[in-house]
C-alpha positions in Angstrom: 0.0 0.0 0.0 2.8 2.4 0.8 4.4 1.7 -2.6 1.2 2.6 -4.3 1.0 5.9 -2.4 4.6 6.7 -3.4 4.1 5.9 -7.1 0.9 7.9 -7.2 2.6 10.9 -5.5 5.6 10.7 -7.8 3.5 10.4 -11.0 1.2 13.3 -10.0 4.1 15.5 -9.0 6.0 14.8 -12.3 2.9 15.3 -14.5 2.1 18.6 -12.8 5.7 19.7 -12.8 6.1 19.1 -16.5 2.8 20.8 -17.2 3.7 23.9 -15.3 7.4 23.9 -16.4 6.6 23.7 -20.1 3.7 26.2 -19.9 6.1 28.7 -18.2 8.9 27.8 -20.7 6.5 28.6 -23.6 5.5 31.9 -22.1 9.0 33.1 -21.2 11.1 31.8 -24.1 8.9 30.9 -27.0 6.1 33.5 -27.1 7.8 36.2 -25.0 6.1 37.8 -22.0 5.1 40.9 -24.0 3.0 38.7 -26.4 1.5 36.9 -23.4 0.6 40.3 -21.9 -1.0 41.5 -25.1 -2.9 38.4 -26.0 -4.1 37.1 -22.7 -4.0 39.9 -20.1 -4.5 43.1 -22.0 -7.4 42.0 -24.2 -9.2 40.3 -21.3 -8.8 42.7 -18.4 -8.2 46.0 -20.1 -10.2 48.7 -18.3 -10.7 46.6 -15.2 -7.2 46.8 -13.8 -4.4 49.3 -14.3 -1.9 48.5 -17.0 1.1 48.3 -14.7 -0.6 45.7 -12.6 -1.5 43.6 -15.6 2.1 43.7 -16.9 3.4 42.7 -13.4 0.9 39.9 -13.3 2.0 38.6 -16.7 5.7 38.6 -15.7 5.0 37.1 -12.3 2.8 34.2 -13.4 5.0 33.3 -16.3 8.2 33.0 -14.2 6.4 31.3 -11.2 5.1 28.7 -13.6 8.6 28.1 -14.9 10.3 28.0 -11.6 7.6 26.1 -9.6 7.4 23.5 -12.4 11.1 22.9 -12.3 11.0 22.6 -8.5 8.2 20.1 -8.7 10.1 18.0 -11.2 13.2 18.1 -9.0 11.2 17.1 -5.9 11.9 20.1 -3.8 10.4 19.8 -0.3 9.1 16.2 -0.8 10.2 15.0 2.6 
């Protein structure tokens, strides 16, 4: 039973880690954060929030996805 729990935890952590890592990688290195801001944040939330807050959110979420995904893959704080 303990082995099953370990395998499920590892599989879930790796799947989520790769999902977040490659999503962040795409936003930071492939599309560029300015494109992410223009396509996803500006068109959706324009007029609701100030522009500087939208830009900061685009940068923050992109880098957090990249770093947190990498840390999940590496197993940071698993024990």
